[in-house]
C-alpha positions in Angstrom: 6.3 22.3 -37.0 7.5 25.8 -37.1 5.6 28.2 -39.4 6.6 31.0 -41.8 4.6 33.5 -43.5 6.0 34.7 -46.9 4.7 37.7 -48.7 7.2 39.4 -51.0 7.1 41.7 -54.0 10.7 41.1 -54.8 11.0 37.5 -55.6 14.9 37.6 -55.8 16.2 34.3 -54.1 12.7 33.4 -52.9 12.7 29.9 -54.3 15.9 28.7 -52.9 15.2 30.2 -49.6 11.7 28.7 -49.3 13.0 25.4 -50.5 15.6 25.4 -47.7 12.9 26.2 -45.1 10.7 23.4 -46.4 13.6 20.9 -46.2 14.2 22.1 -42.6 10.6 21.2 -41.8 9.0 24.5 -41.8 5.3 24.9 -43.0 5.0 27.8 -45.4 2.0 30.2 -45.6 2.0 32.5 -48.5 -0.1 35.1 -50.2 -0.9 36.1 -53.8 2.1 36.2 -56.1 4.4 34.6 -53.7 2.1 31.5 -53.4 2.1 31.3 -57.2 5.9 31.5 -57.3 6.3 28.7 -54.8 3.7 26.5 -56.4 5.3 26.9 -59.8 8.6 25.7 -58.2 6.9 22.8 -56.5 7.3 24.0 -53.0 4.5 23.1 -50.8 2.7 26.1 -49.2 -0.7 27.0 -47.8 -2.3 30.1 -49.3 -3.2 32.8 -46.7 -6.9 32.5 -47.6 -6.8 28.9 -46.9 -4.9 29.3 -43.6 -7.3 32.1 -42.5 -10.5 30.8 -43.9 -11.0 34.2 -45.4 -10.6 35.2 -49.0 -8.7 38.0 -50.3 -11.0 41.0 -50.6 -11.3 44.4 -52.1 -9.5 43.5 -55.2 -6.4 42.1 -53.2 -6.2 45.2 -50.9 -6.8 42.9 -47.9 -5.0 39.5 -47.9 -2.8 39.1 -44.8 -4.6 41.5 -42.5 -6.3 38.7 -40.4 -6.1 37.7 -36.6 -4.9 34.3 -37.7 -1.8 35.8 -39.2 -1.2 38.8 -36.9 -2.1 36.8 -33.8 0.4 34.1 -34.9 3.1 36.7 -35.2 2.2 38.7 -32.0 1.6 35.8 -29.6 4.2 36.0 -26.8 6.3 33.0 -26.0 4.0 31.7 -23.3 1.5 28.7 -23.1 -1.5 31.1 -22.5 -1.0 33.0 -25.8 -0.3 29.7 -27.6 -3.3 27.8 -26.1 -5.6 30.8 -27.1 -4.4 30.7 -30.7 -4.9 26.9 -30.7 -8.4 27.2 -29.4 -9.2 29.3 -32.4 -7.7 26.9 -34.9 -4.5 28.9 -35.5 -0.9 28.6 -34.3 2.3 30.5 -33.7 4.0 31.9 -36.8 7.8 31.9 -36.1 9.1 33.7 -39.2 7.9 36.5 -41.4 9.6 36.8 -44.8 8.3 40.2 -46.2 9.4 42.9 -48.5 7.3 45.9 -49.8 5.8 47.3 -53.0 8.6 49.5 -54.4 6.9 52.9 -53.8 9.7 55.2 -54.9 10.1 53.2 -58.2 6.3 53.3 -58.7 6.2 57.1 -58.3 9.3 57.5 -60.8 7.3 55.6 -63.6 4.9 58.6 -63.8 1.8 56.5 -62.9 -1.4 58.4 -62.1 -1.9 59.5 -58.5 -4.6 56.8 -58.1 -2.3 54.1 -59.2 0.5 55.3 -56.9 -1.9 55.3 -54.0 -2.8 51.7 -54.9 0.8 50.8 -54.6 1.1 51.8 -50.9 1.8 48.6 -49.2 -0.3 48.1 -45.9 -0.3 44.4 -45.3 3.6 44.1 -45.8 4.3 47.0 -43.4 1.9 45.6 -40.9 3.6 42.1 -41.1 7.1 43.6 -40.7 6.0 45.6 -37.7 4.3 42.6 -36.0 7.3 40.4 -36.5 9.7 43.1 -35.4 7.7 44.0 -32.4 7.8 40.3 -31.3 11.5 39.7 -32.0 11.7 37.8 -28.7 10.1 34.9 -30.4 9.8 35.8 -34.2 12.4 36.1 -36.7 11.9 38.8 -39.5 13.5 38.8 -42.9 12.7 41.9 -44.9 15.7 41.9 -47.2 16.4 39.1 -49.8 20.1 39.7 -49.2 19.7 38.1 -45.8 18.2 34.8 -46.9 21.4 32.8 -46.9 22.5 34.1 -43.6 19.2 33.4 -42.0 19.1 29.8 -43.3 22.6 29.4 -41.9 21.4 30.8 -38.6 18.4 28.5 -38.4 20.6 25.5 -39.4 23.3 26.2 -36.8 21.1 27.3 -33.9 22.5 30.9 -34.1 18.9 32.3 -34.2 19.4 33.8 -30.8 17.8 36.9 -29.3 20.5 39.4 -30.4 20.3 38.1 -34.0 16.4 38.5 -34.0 16.8 41.8 -32.5 19.1 43.1 -35.3 16.7 41.9 -38.0 13.8 43.5 -36.1 15.8 46.8 -36.1 16.3 46.4 -39.9 12.6 45.9 -40.2 11.7 49.1 -38.3 14.3 51.0 -40.3 12.7 49.8 -43.5 9.2 50.8 -42.6 10.3 54.1 -41.3 12.0 54.9 -44.6 8.9 53.5 -46.5 6.5 55.9 -44.5 9.0 58.7 -45.2 8.8 58.0 -49.1 5.0 58.1 -49.0 4.9 61.2 -46.8 7.5 63.1 -49.1 5.4 62.0 -52.2 2.1 63.3 -50.6 3.7 66.5 -49.4 4.9 67.2 -53.0 1.4 66.5 -54.3 -0.1 68.7 -51.7 2.2 71.6 -52.6 
């Protein structure tokens, strides 16, 4: 059964997308608010804490940063990596559905510096980078506008290497822009 990790701030289109994945036989692993949204819609999912056996810690600062998640995303498409994961009670994760806390919008609200810092997404960026790095095996979706196309690609078998590579590029472009937003904010604060 293929597995997907879903961890999104922007819930636009999430429920129909996750429902389509579920109907296609995917096992869904989700975090925090994403898990609550899926449960409210009646879509079966496993919470990250249940999957990893580790609770969220530090007031939610650490949720998805766990070897069960990142090992599942970073495992290469070979039997050695897969067997190592299985020996630990984990498995490959084949799809990452992630979007980030809206940093620029948070800054624009005029929140305190401490609140702005709390809204720097760490786990989401790490999930995107892990999935994008392993595009040879893993499909990354970091933009809700891609949901319908991704479902279509999965259904029709068009989920080939070049398609995954394009979504990986989109992920690296997004994390680069996100890091630039943070850098610009901190540079202005320092000045």
